[in-house]
C-alpha positions as CSV (number, residue, x, y, z in Angstrom):
1,X,201.0,110.4,107.2
2,X,202.8,112.8,109.5
3,X,203.5,111.6,113.0
4,X,203.5,113.4,116.3
5,X,206.6,115.5,116.7
6,X,207.1,116.1,113.0
7,X,207.3,119.6,111.6
8,X,204.2,120.3,109.5
9,X,204.9,121.4,105.9
10,X,204.1,125.0,105.3
11,X,201.5,125.9,102.7
12,X,199.5,128.8,101.2
13,X,196.0,128.1,99.9
14,X,193.1,130.2,98.8
15,X,189.8,130.4,100.7
16,X,186.3,130.9,99.4
17,X,187.0,134.5,98.6
18,X,190.3,133.9,96.9
19,X,192.3,135.2,99.8
20,X,195.6,133.5,100.3
21,X,196.0,131.9,103.7
22,X,199.5,130.9,104.7
23,X,200.1,128.5,107.6
24,X,203.2,130.4,108.7
25,X,201.1,133.5,109.3
26,X,198.7,131.8,111.7
27,X,199.9,133.3,115.0
28,X,197.5,131.5,117.4
29,X,199.0,129.0,119.9
30,X,197.5,126.1,118.1
31,X,196.4,125.2,114.5
32,X,193.8,122.5,113.7
33,X,194.3,121.4,110.1
34,X,191.6,119.0,109.1
35,X,191.4,117.3,105.7
36,X,188.0,116.2,104.3
37,X,187.2,114.3,101.1
38,X,184.8,116.6,99.2
39,X,182.7,119.7,99.6
40,X,178.9,119.3,100.2
41,X,178.9,115.5,100.7
42,X,177.0,114.1,103.7
43,X,179.9,113.3,106.0
44,X,181.9,116.4,105.1
45,X,178.9,118.6,105.6
46,X,178.2,117.2,109.1
47,X,181.9,117.6,110.1
48,X,182.0,121.2,108.8
49,X,178.8,122.1,110.6
50,X,180.1,120.7,113.9
51,X,183.4,122.5,113.6
52,X,181.4,125.8,112.9
53,X,179.3,125.3,116.0
54,X,182.4,124.9,118.2
55,X,184.5,127.7,116.7
56,X,184.2,129.9,119.8
57,X,185.3,127.0,122.0
58,X,188.3,126.4,119.7
59,X,189.2,130.1,119.9
60,X,189.0,130.0,123.7
61,X,191.7,127.2,123.6
62,X,193.8,129.4,121.3
63,X,193.2,127.3,118.2
64,X,192.7,128.3,114.6
65,X,190.7,125.8,112.5
66,X,191.5,125.3,108.8
67,X,189.6,122.8,106.6
68,X,191.3,121.6,103.5
69,X,190.0,119.6,100.5
70,X,190.0,119.6,96.7
71,X,187.6,121.8,94.8
72,X,188.1,125.4,93.7
73,X,187.1,128.8,95.2
74,X,183.6,128.6,93.8
75,X,183.0,125.2,95.3
76,X,184.1,126.4,98.8
77,X,181.9,129.5,98.5
78,X,178.9,127.5,97.5
79,X,179.5,125.0,100.3
80,X,179.8,127.6,103.0
81,X,176.8,129.6,101.8
82,X,174.5,126.6,101.5
83,X,175.2,125.4,105.1
84,X,176.1,128.7,106.7
85,X,179.6,127.6,107.6
86,X,181.7,130.1,109.5
87,X,185.1,128.3,109.4
88,X,187.9,128.8,107.0
89,X,187.9,126.2,104.2
90,X,190.9,126.1,101.8
91,X,191.1,124.9,98.2
92,X,193.8,122.2,97.5
93,X,192.9,121.7,93.9
94,X,195.9,119.5,93.0
95,X,196.0,117.8,96.4
96,X,199.6,118.7,96.9
97,X,199.1,119.8,100.5
98,X,197.2,116.7,101.3
99,X,200.0,114.6,99.9
100,X,202.6,116.4,102.0
101,X,200.6,115.7,105.1
102,X,200.1,112.1,104.0
103,X,196.4,112.6,103.8
104,X,196.0,111.5,100.2
105,X,196.2,108.1,98.6
106,X,194.5,104.9,97.7
107,X,190.9,104.4,99.0
108,X,188.3,101.8,98.6
109,X,184.5,102.4,98.6
110,X,181.9,99.7,97.8
111,X,184.6,97.6,96.2
112,X,185.9,100.4,94.0
113,X,189.5,101.6,94.4
114,X,190.4,105.2,93.7
115,X,192.7,108.0,94.8
116,X,191.3,110.5,97.4
117,X,191.7,112.5,100.6
118,X,191.7,110.7,103.9
119,X,189.5,112.2,106.5
120,X,192.2,113.1,109.0
121,X,193.1,116.0,111.4
122,X,196.5,117.3,112.6
123,X,196.8,119.6,115.7
124,X,199.9,121.8,115.6
125,X,201.6,123.9,118.2
126,X,202.8,127.5,117.7
127,X,206.0,126.3,116.1
128,X,203.9,124.3,113.6
129,X,204.9,121.0,115.0
130,X,202.4,118.1,115.1
131,X,201.3,117.4,118.7
132,X,198.3,115.1,117.8
133,X,197.1,113.1,114.8
134,X,193.5,111.9,114.2
135,X,193.3,109.4,111.4
136,X,190.4,107.2,110.2
137,X,188.2,110.0,111.5
138,X,184.4,109.6,111.8
139,X,182.7,112.8,110.9
140,X,180.0,112.8,113.6
141,X,181.4,114.0,116.9
142,X,184.9,114.7,115.6
143,X,185.0,118.4,116.4
144,X,184.2,117.7,120.0
145,X,186.9,115.0,120.0
146,X,189.6,117.5,118.8
147,X,188.3,120.1,121.3
148,X,188.6,117.6,124.2
149,X,192.2,117.0,123.3
150,X,193.0,120.7,123.2
151,X,191.3,121.2,126.6
152,X,193.4,118.4,128.0
153,X,196.6,120.1,127.1
154,X,195.5,123.6,127.9
155,X,194.2,123.7,131.5
156,X,192.2,126.9,131.8
157,X,192.6,127.4,128.0
158,X,195.9,129.0,128.6
159,X,199.1,127.0,129.0
160,X,200.3,123.8,127.3
161,X,201.6,121.4,129.9
162,X,202.1,118.2,128.0
163,X,201.0,116.3,124.9
164,X,199.9,112.8,124.4
165,X,201.7,109.8,122.8
166,X,204.7,110.2,125.0
167,X,205.9,113.5,123.5
168,X,206.3,116.2,126.1
169,X,206.4,119.8,124.9
170,X,206.1,123.2,126.6
171,X,205.6,126.6,125.0
172,X,205.8,130.0,126.6
173,X,204.0,131.6,123.7
174,X,200.3,131.4,124.5
175,X,198.9,134.6,123.2
176,X,198.9,136.5,120.0
177,X,202.0,138.7,119.7
178,X,201.1,142.3,120.2
179,X,203.5,145.1,119.8
180,X,203.2,147.8,122.4
181,X,205.2,150.9,123.1
182,X,206.7,150.8,126.5
183,X,205.1,153.4,128.7
184,X,207.4,156.0,130.3
185,X,208.2,155.1,133.9
186,X,206.8,157.4,136.6
187,X,209.3,158.8,139.0
188,X,208.7,157.1,142.4
189,X,208.1,159.5,145.3
190,X,210.2,159.1,148.3
191,X,208.3,157.5,151.1
192,X,208.4,159.7,154.3
193,X,208.7,157.8,157.5
194,X,206.4,159.0,160.2
195,X,208.3,160.9,163.0
196,X,207.5,160.1,166.5
197,X,207.3,163.0,168.9
198,X,209.3,162.7,172.0
199,X,207.4,162.5,175.2
200,X,208.1,165.3,177.7
201,X,209.3,164.1,181.0
202,X,206.6,163.4,183.4
203,X,203.9,163.4,180.8
204,X,201.2,160.7,180.4
205,X,201.2,158.8,177.0
206,X,198.0,159.3,175.1
207,X,196.9,156.7,172.6
208,X,195.6,158.1,169.3
209,X,194.0,156.4,166.4
210,X,195.2,157.2,162.9
211,X,192.5,158.6,160.6
212,X,192.3,157.8,157.0
213,X,192.8,160.7,154.7
214,X,189.6,161.6,153.0
């Protein structure tokens, strides 16, 4: 399984509509890549619903959430429609991406051994480097657990100051890159200094109050 500080392997997978989503094209400051065993199973459904409920909170922290598991495009579409899921779920039919992240291998359930996806989550920075790993994840409450981590490293949901597990990282890119044409500079007007009238000899000084221009 990938460790904190490792560069995440880039991938391109299809979502429920068959649209290809590439990790390298995610321009948000953070990416939350979570692996789950199977569509429409009790634990995976609970986890997906909780992530959906917290999507706005993740966005306020500058994070894009991507859920990955086996199953094809139709399986993802049915899963999202049935439970009104608003997050992006990607189809890793041959489990190649899960294997690259170390989220696939030998599992045991009720005494039966088999190959499958480990419920695990990786938080990436804007350079697609791992800054936190959640393994042996419990579905209930996991979305809030990940959100709490993001809030701990983004005070005010803006800047990353540090990361846990002894790895310190800083990033100056905290917003989506937006290309803007530079506005023409306005010519600055010379500032006129007020002239003070000389007092005629023998005259009495009169104090006046400056009036604001209407």
